[in-house]
C-alpha positions in Angstrom: 0.0 0.0 0.0 1.4 3.4 -1.1 2.0 6.3 1.3 -0.8 8.3 -0.4 -3.3 5.4 0.2 -2.3 5.4 3.9 -3.0 9.2 3.9 -6.6 8.5 3.0 -7.0 6.1 5.9 -5.5 8.7 8.2 -8.0 11.3 6.9 -10.9 8.9 7.5 -9.6 8.1 11.0 -9.6 11.7 12.1 -12.8 12.7 10.4 -11.2 15.3 8.1 -13.2 17.8 6.0 -14.0 16.9 2.4 -11.4 19.5 1.0 -8.5 17.6 2.7 -9.0 14.6 0.4 -7.6 16.5 -2.6 -4.2 16.9 -0.9 -2.7 13.4 -1.6 -3.4 13.8 -5.4 -1.9 17.3 -5.5 1.2 16.1 -3.7 1.6 13.2 -6.0 1.2 15.4 -9.1 3.8 17.8 -7.6 6.2 14.9 -7.1 5.9 13.9 -10.8 3.7 10.9 -10.5 2.7 9.3 -13.7 -0.9 9.2 -15.2 -1.5 5.7 -14.0 -0.5 6.5 -10.4 -2.6 9.6 -10.5 -5.6 7.7 -11.8 -5.1 5.1 -9.1 -5.0 7.8 -6.5 -8.1 9.5 -7.9 -10.0 6.2 -7.6 -8.8 5.8 -4.0 -9.9 9.3 -3.2 -13.4 8.7 -4.6 -13.6 5.5 -2.6 -12.5 7.3 0.6 -15.0 10.0 0.1 -17.8 7.4 -0.3 -16.6 5.7 2.9 -16.6 9.1 4.6 -20.1 9.9 3.4 -21.3 6.5 4.6 -19.7 7.0 8.0 -21.3 10.5 8.3 -24.7 9.0 7.4 -24.3 6.3 10.0 -23.3 8.8 12.7 -26.3 11.0 11.8 -28.6 8.0 11.9 -27.2 6.9 15.2 -27.9 10.4 16.6 -31.4 10.3 15.2 -32.1 6.8 16.6 -30.7 7.9 20.0 -33.0 10.9 20.0 -36.0 8.7 19.0 -35.2 6.2 21.7 -34.9 9.0 24.3 -38.3 10.3 23.2 -39.8 6.8 23.4 -38.3 6.5 26.9 -40.0 9.8 27.8 -43.3 8.5 26.6 -42.9 5.3 28.7 -42.6 7.3 31.9 -45.0 10.1 30.8 -45.8 12.4 33.8 -45.9 15.9 32.3 -47.2 16.2 28.7 -45.7 19.7 28.3 -42.3 18.4 29.3 -42.4 15.5 26.7 -43.6 17.8 23.9 -40.9 20.3 24.8 -38.2 17.6 24.7 -39.5 16.4 21.2 -39.4 20.0 19.8 -35.9 20.6 21.3 -34.5 17.4 19.8 -36.1 18.1 16.4 -34.5 21.6 16.3 -31.1 20.2 17.4 -30.9 17.2 14.9 -32.3 19.2 11.9 -29.9 22.1 12.7 -32.6 24.7 12.5 -32.8 28.0 14.3 -36.5 27.5 15.4 -38.8 24.6 16.0 -42.4 24.7 17.1 -45.6 22.7 17.6 -49.1 23.8 17.0 -52.4 22.1 18.1 -55.9 22.5 16.8 -58.5 23.9 19.2 -61.9 22.5 18.0 -63.9 24.4 20.6 -62.4 27.8 19.4 -62.2 26.7 15.8 -58.6 27.7 15.4 -55.0 26.6 15.9 -52.6 27.8 18.6 -48.9 27.5 19.5 -48.3 24.8 22.1 -44.5 24.7 22.3 -41.8 26.9 20.7 -38.0 26.5 20.8 -35.6 29.2 19.6 -38.4 31.8 19.1 -37.8 35.3 20.4 -40.9 37.1 19.1 -43.8 37.5 21.6 -46.3 38.0 18.7 -45.1 34.7 17.0 -45.3 32.7 20.3 -48.9 33.9 21.0 -50.3 33.8 17.4 -53.7 32.0 16.9 -54.7 31.3 13.3 -57.9 30.0 11.6 -58.2 26.4 10.4 -56.7 25.9 7.0 -54.6 29.1 7.0 -50.8 29.3 6.3 -48.4 26.4 5.6 -49.8 24.6 8.7 -53.3 24.7 7.2 -52.0 23.1 4.0 -50.3 20.3 6.0 -53.5 19.8 8.1 -55.7 19.6 4.9 -53.6 17.1 3.1 -52.2 15.2 6.1 -48.8 15.3 4.3 -45.5 17.1 5.0 -44.9 20.3 3.1 -41.7 22.4 2.9 -41.0 25.9 1.5 -37.6 27.4 1.0 -39.1 30.9 0.6 -42.2 31.4 2.8 -43.3 34.8 1.5 -42.8 33.8 -2.2 -44.8 30.5 -1.9 -48.4 30.7 -3.3 -49.4 27.1 -2.6 -51.0 28.0 0.7 -53.3 30.8 2.0 -51.4 33.8 3.3 -53.1 36.0 6.0 -51.9 39.3 7.5 -51.9 37.8 11.0 -49.6 34.8 10.1 -47.4 36.8 7.7 -46.9 39.5 10.3 -45.9 36.9 13.0 -43.6 35.0 10.6 -41.9 38.3 9.5 -41.5 39.4 13.1 -39.7 36.2 13.8 -37.6 36.5 10.7 -38.4 33.0 9.3 -37.7 32.2 5.6 -37.5 28.4 5.2 -40.2 26.2 6.9 -40.9 22.5 7.0 -44.2 21.3 8.5 -45.3 17.7 9.2 -48.7 16.5 10.4 -49.6 15.3 14.0 -52.1 12.6 13.3 -54.3 10.4 15.5 -55.7 7.8 13.1 -57.2 9.8 10.2 -57.5 13.0 12.2 -54.8 15.7 12.0 -54.7 17.3 15.5 -51.8 19.7 14.9 -48.5 20.3 13.0 -44.8 20.1 14.0 -42.5 22.7 12.3 -38.8 23.2 11.8 -37.7 26.6 10.4 -34.7 28.8 9.6 -34.2 32.5 9.3 -32.4 31.9 6.0 -33.1 30.0 2.8 -32.2 26.3 3.0 -33.2 23.0 1.4 -34.6 20.2 3.7 -33.4 16.8 2.6 -35.7 13.8 2.4 -34.1 12.1 5.4 -34.7 15.3 7.5 -38.4 15.3 6.5 -38.7 11.6 7.5 -37.0 12.4 10.8 -39.4 15.2 11.6 -42.3 12.9 10.7 -41.0 10.4 13.3 -40.9 13.1 16.0 -44.4 14.1 15.0 -45.6 10.5 15.5 -44.1 10.5 19.0 -45.8 13.8 19.8 -49.2 12.5 18.7 -48.7 9.4 20.8 -47.8 11.6 23.8 -51.0 13.6 23.4 -53.1 10.5 23.0 -51.5 8.8 26.0 -52.1 11.9 28.2 -55.7 11.9 27.2 -56.1 8.2 28.0 -54.4 8.7 31.3 -56.8 11.5 32.2 -59.8 9.3 31.3 -58.4 6.4 33.4 -57.8 8.6 36.4 -61.3 10.0 36.2 -62.7 6.4 36.0 -60.6 5.3 39.0 -61.8 8.4 41.0 -65.4 7.5 40.3 -64.9 3.9 41.3 -63.3 5.0 44.6 -66.2 7.3 45.4 -68.6 4.4 44.8 -66.7 2.2 47.2 -66.6 5.0 49.8 -70.4 5.3 49.6 -70.8 1.5 50.1 -68.6 1.5 53.2 -70.3 4.6 54.7 -73.8 3.1 54.4 -72.7 -0.1 56.1 -71.6 1.8 59.3 -74.1 4.7 59.4 -76.0 3.6 62.6 -72.8 2.9 64.4 -71.4 6.4 63.6 -74.6 8.1 64.9 -74.1 6.4 68.3 -70.4 7.3 68.3 -70.9 10.9 67.5 -73.5 11.3 70.3 -71.0 10.0 72.9 -68.2 12.1 71.6 -70.1 15.4 71.5 -71.4 14.8 75.0 -67.8 14.3 76.2 -66.6 17.4 74.4 -69.2 19.6 76.1 -68.5 18.1 79.6 -64.7 18.7 79.2 -64.9 22.2 77.8 -64.2 21.5 74.1 -64.3 24.2 71.5 -66.1 24.7 68.1 -63.2 23.3 66.1 -63.0 20.3 68.4 -66.7 19.6 67.5 -65.9 20.0 63.7 -62.9 17.7 64.0 -64.9 15.0 65.9 -67.8 15.1 63.4 -65.3 15.0 60.4 -63.8 11.8 61.8 -67.2 10.2 62.4 -68.8 11.2 59.0 -65.7 10.6 57.0 -65.6 14.0 55.4 -64.3 17.5 56.3 -66.5 19.7 58.5 -65.7 23.5 58.6 -67.3 26.1 60.8 -67.9 29.6 59.2 -69.2 32.8 60.8 -72.8 33.5 59.7 -73.9 33.9 56.1 -75.4 30.4 55.4 -78.7 31.8 54.2 -80.0 28.5 52.7 -79.6 26.6 56.0 -81.3 29.4 57.9 -84.3 29.4 55.7 -84.5 25.6 56.2 -85.3 26.1 59.9 -82.0 24.6 61.2 -82.2 21.4 59.1 -79.1 20.2 57.2 -79.5 21.0 53.5 -77.5 20.2 50.4 -75.7 23.0 48.5 -73.9 21.5 45.5 -71.7 18.7 46.8 -71.7 20.1 50.3 -74.1 19.8 53.3 -74.8 22.9 55.4 -76.4 23.1 58.9 -77.2 26.4 60.6 -75.7 27.3 63.9 -78.2 29.6 65.6 -79.6 30.6 69.0 -82.9 32.5 69.7 -83.4 33.3 66.0 -79.9 34.7 65.7 -77.6 33.2 63.0 -74.2 32.5 64.6 -72.7 30.7 61.6 -72.8 27.4 59.7 -71.3 23.9 59.8 -70.3 22.8 56.3 -69.5 19.2 55.5 -67.3 18.6 52.4 -66.6 15.3 50.7 -69.9 13.6 51.4 -72.4 14.6 48.6 -74.7 11.6 49.3 -75.5 11.8 53.0 -77.8 9.3 54.7 -80.8 10.7 56.8 -79.1 9.4 60.0 -75.9 11.3 59.1 -77.9 14.4 58.3 -79.3 14.3 61.9 -75.8 13.9 63.2 -74.7 17.1 61.4 -77.7 18.9 62.8 -76.9 17.7 66.4 -73.4 19.0 65.9 -74.7 22.4 64.9 -76.8 22.6 68.1 -73.8 21.7 70.3 -71.7 24.3 68.4 -74.3 27.0 69.1 -74.2 26.2 72.9 -70.4 26.5 72.9 -70.5 29.8 71.0 -72.9 31.3 73.4 -70.8 30.3 76.3 -67.7 31.9 74.8 -69.4 35.0 73.4 -69.3 37.2 76.5 -65.6 36.7 77.2 -64.7 37.0 73.5 -66.6 40.2 73.0 -65.0 41.8 76.0 -61.5 40.9 74.8 -62.3 42.1 71.2 -63.4 45.5 72.6 -60.3 45.9 74.6 -58.0 45.0 71.7 -59.9 47.5 69.4 -59.7 50.3 72.0 -55.9 49.8 72.3 -55.5 50.0 68.6 -57.8 53.1 68.4 -55.6 54.8 71.0 -52.5 54.1 68.9 -54.1 55.6 65.8 -55.9 58.5 67.4 -53.9 59.4 70.5 -50.3 58.6 69.9 -49.2 61.0 72.7 -50.6 58.7 75.4 -48.3 57.4 78.1 -46.2 54.7 76.5 -45.7 52.8 79.7 -49.5 52.4 80.1 -49.8 51.3 76.4 -47.2 48.6 77.0 -49.0 47.4 80.1 -52.3 47.2 78.3 -50.6 45.3 75.5 -49.0 42.8 77.9 -52.4 42.0 79.5 -53.7 41.1 76.0 -50.6 38.9 75.4 -49.5 40.9 72.3 -46.0 40.5 70.9 -44.7 44.1 71.4 -41.1 43.4 70.5 -41.4 42.1 66.9 -41.8 44.4 63.9 -45.5 44.9 63.1 -47.5 45.6 59.9 -50.6 47.7 59.8 -53.2 46.1 57.5 -56.4 47.8 56.1 -59.1 45.2 55.2 -62.4 45.6 53.5 -65.1 43.2 52.1 -65.6 43.8 48.4 -69.0 43.2 47.0 -70.5 44.4 43.7 -72.0 47.9 44.1 -75.5 47.8 45.6 -78.6 49.8 44.4 -78.8 51.8 47.6 -81.9 50.1 49.0 -82.4 49.3 52.7 -81.4 45.6 52.2 -78.1 46.6 50.6 -77.4 48.9 53.6 -78.1 46.1 56.0 -75.9 43.7 54.1 -73.0 46.2 54.1 -73.4 46.8 57.9 -73.5 43.0 58.5 -70.4 42.6 56.3 -68.5 45.1 58.4 -69.6 43.4 61.6 -68.6 39.9 60.4 -65.2 41.3 59.1 -64.5 42.9 62.5 -65.4 39.7 64.3 -63.2 37.6 62.0 -60.3 40.1 62.1 -60.5 40.2 65.9 -60.2 36.5 66.1 -57.3 36.5 63.7 -55.6 39.3 65.7 -56.0 37.3 69.0 -54.5 34.2 67.3 -51.6 36.2 65.9 -51.0 38.1 69.2 -52.0 41.4 67.5 -54.8 44.0 67.5 -57.8 44.7 65.4 -60.5 47.5 65.2 -63.4 48.5 63.0 -62.5 51.6 61.1 -63.5 53.6 57.9 -66.0 51.1 56.7 -63.6 48.2 57.1 -61.2 46.8 59.6 -57.6 47.8 60.6 -55.2 45.2 62.1 -51.8 45.5 63.7 -50.0 42.1 63.4 -46.5 41.1 64.2 -44.2 39.7 61.5 -43.0 36.2 61.8 -39.4 35.2 61.3 -38.5 35.8 57.7 -42.0 37.0 56.8 -42.6 40.1 54.7 -45.4 42.6 54.8 -46.6 41.4 51.3 -46.8 37.8 52.5 -48.7 38.7 55.6 -51.1 40.8 53.5 -51.8 37.8 51.2 -52.2 35.4 54.2 -54.6 37.8 55.9 -56.8 38.2 52.8 -56.9 34.5 52.3 -57.7 33.8 56.0 -60.4 36.5 56.3 -61.9 35.6 52.9 -62.1 31.9 53.8 -63.8 32.6 57.1 -66.3 35.0 55.6 -66.7 33.2 52.3 -66.5 36.7 50.7 -63.7 38.5 48.8 -61.7 40.4 51.4 -59.1 42.9 50.1 -56.1 43.7 52.3 -53.5 46.5 51.9 -50.4 46.5 54.0 -47.9 49.1 55.2 -44.2 48.7 55.4 -43.0 47.1 58.7 -43.2 49.3 61.8 -40.5 48.6 64.5 -41.6 48.7 68.1 -45.0 50.3 67.5 -45.7 50.7 71.3 -42.5 52.7 71.6 -43.3 54.9 68.6 -47.1 55.0 68.4 -47.0 58.0 66.1 -45.7 55.7 63.3 -48.8 53.5 63.5 -51.2 56.2 62.1 -48.7 57.0 59.2 -48.5 53.3 58.4 -52.3 53.0 58.4 -52.5 55.7 55.8 -50.0 53.8 53.6 -52.1 50.6 54.1 -55.3 52.4 53.0 -53.6 53.7 49.9 -52.5 50.1 49.0 -56.1 48.9 49.6 -57.6 51.6 47.3 -55.0 50.8 44.7 -55.9 47.1 44.7 -59.5 48.0 44.1 -58.7 50.4 41.3 -56.5 47.6 39.7 -59.4 45.2 39.8 -57.5 43.0 42.3 -60.3 42.6 44.8 -60.0 39.7 47.1 -56.1 39.9 47.2 -53.6 41.1 49.7 -50.5 43.3 48.8 -48.0 45.7 50.1 -46.4 48.6 48.1 -43.6 46.3 46.9 -46.2 44.1 45.1 -47.6 46.9 43.0 -44.5 47.6 40.9 -44.0 51.2 39.9 -47.4 52.1 41.4 -45.9 51.0 44.8 -43.3 53.7 44.4 -46.1 56.3 44.5 -48.0 54.6 47.4 -45.2 53.8 49.8 -44.2 56.2 52.5 -40.6 55.7 51.6 -39.6 55.7 47.9 -37.5 52.6 47.4 -36.4 53.3 43.8 -33.3 51.1 44.0 -35.4 48.2 45.3 -37.9 48.5 42.4 -35.1 48.6 39.8 -33.4 45.6 41.4 -36.7 43.5 41.6 -37.6 44.3 38.0 -34.3 44.2 36.0 -31.7 43.5 38.6 -30.8 40.0 37.1 -30.1 41.5 33.7 -28.0 44.3 35.1 -26.0 41.8 37.2 -25.5 39.5 34.2 -24.1 42.4 32.1 -21.7 43.3 35.0 -20.4 39.8 35.4 -20.1 38.9 31.7 -19.5 42.3 30.0 -22.5 41.7 27.8 -25.0 44.3 26.5 -28.4 42.9 27.5 -29.6 46.2 29.1 -28.7 48.1 25.9 -30.5 45.4 23.8 -33.6 45.7 26.0 -33.7 49.4 25.5 -33.4 49.1 21.7 -36.0 46.2 21.6 -38.6 48.4 23.3 -37.6 51.5 21.3 -38.2 49.5 18.1 -41.7 48.4 19.0 -40.5 44.9 20.3 -39.4 43.8 16.8 -36.2 41.7 16.6 -35.8 42.8 12.9 -35.8 46.5 13.7 -33.7 45.9 16.9 -30.8 44.4 14.9 -30.8 47.5 12.7 -30.7 49.8 15.8 -27.8 47.8 17.3 -26.0 47.1 14.0 -25.8 43.4 14.8 -27.1 40.2 13.1 -30.7 39.2 13.8 -29.4 35.9 15.3 -27.5 37.9 17.9 -30.6 39.8 18.8 -32.5 36.4 19.1 -29.8 35.0 21.3 -29.8 38.0 23.6 -33.6 38.1 23.9 -33.6 34.4 24.7 -31.1 35.0 27.5 -33.2 37.9 28.8 -36.3 35.7 28.8 -34.4 33.1 31.0 -33.4 35.9 33.4 -36.7 37.7 33.7 -39.2 34.8 33.2 -41.5 33.8 30.3 -44.0 36.6 30.8 -41.5 39.5 30.5 -43.1 40.7 27.2 -46.6 40.8 28.5 -48.0 44.4 28.5 -47.9 44.9 32.3 -44.4 43.4 32.8 -43.1 45.3 29.7 -44.3 48.6 31.1 -42.6 48.0 34.4 -39.4 46.9 32.8 -39.3 50.0 30.6 -39.8 52.2 33.6 -37.1 50.3 35.6 -34.7 50.8 32.6 -35.3 54.6 32.6 -34.8 54.8 36.4 -31.7 52.7 36.1 -30.3 54.9 33.4 -31.2 58.0 35.4 -29.5 56.7 38.6 -26.5 55.6 36.6 -26.2 59.1 35.0 -26.6 60.8 38.4 -24.1 58.5 40.0 -21.6 59.2 37.3 -21.7 63.0 37.8 
């Protein structure tokens, strides 16, 4: 074997580029080799190139088979449909070497098609586009149930172009697109796409590979649907078995609950002890709520069914004290209904026994908070002594919370006025109970309730506001909106700060209602740039850090220009194509930077609300940077 023939083997062994195979022939010609030797070398070269092409094909097929096997493994352990579909789209993009891959599904109810998964996309308009059935390249694929490819999307007249689709495709910068159908039997349920931002030709093997991935995606969707149906059937079977078991022991449970309720009363048990005991006996979940169970009251104290729940009124002398609600037992035997009614009677007796002591303590807590708000110049030693008798936590930082029940606006009649008054009373009662539980204070004020609650370890004012809204709303079964102040340190040592904090909490409460966020709890830090206006202290640096801090930090660590790219992107109307002209970079560079920004800020960073806050934070950051540089 000649030295030149050995060279071809070495080239094959190290996977050299195609151009390297011309070198042995050129060297031989330069060394004066004869025609016969050169022809022999040329033949060896062609043979080596064929071997190289075969090896490349095998390596490519091995990678494709590996990806298909991995996809099949994902399907075998299917837990999260979105995760499986995302993996399929990512592998398709990687193996076909395209810049973008995406999967769309038909929505029969809405009569259109929507994007389910995208990979490599940077345009918010493209990711959120919805198009009518039969429109665009995807519509052609769905109609014919066959793959279609175009190397020039905008110049291709085989499918129906629409302004919506063309605008989204142009905004993403796509040129060459391959689409293959997702089929379940004879029905096309969606389309899998691979696309580039430049002209290219998709080979037959690449079309077949994408078809294989599409088949896996269709199987994943079908499997997920079957799993959902199976889980539903199993849940129904379990409910049937529960009913059978409950009926077999109904008389025994009635006797047991009578004994347990009698024991609870004799040993000084509470309302929640009664609810817990009845929950165990009836095999469901019993909750006590303050007043408001109108259906049960009209039924004269009998247990009545509301949806899948059973409700029994807790009342005394015609006054509604609340309700016992049983969840998880939609089909209740008559004997079990009597059990729930008996538990409601016992609950009313316990509530009456506790009412006088509870009302006295609530009044004292309200009076102390009123003094902090209205008379901050009172003797601080006396204030601390009164707080100690109420077992309040005077050392921890506190938050002032303004709470209000939010109902649709009434028509001004007498009944509406009575309902509003009853809402305020119920809210004050629930807030007073919460304050006593949390070692804080509560008082009725300004048509709602004000609370002064201590912060727990590591707890923020925003978290406490959300917990309070959820707790009060759950007790009242109404939407309760809660605004919170910034933390107040040692309020009994600085009572003048409590009134200031209350005004901040009220501003947050009013802002939540104006923002149509009734039923939620929030502090100024939750309200983005609006929080800057509402807070007593303007924490501009904190707002900028919460909004774009990760992008700024990334630029400082890596020396990148993500902040500049964000500025240009918003200035160009959120168009990657115009952004690249503004920055004088390639559109792929813009796409990569926007993809990185999305990972830092989260997937919803281009939504209108987030985009507005990000733009304001960028302006404030630029302003602070300019001021700091002077």
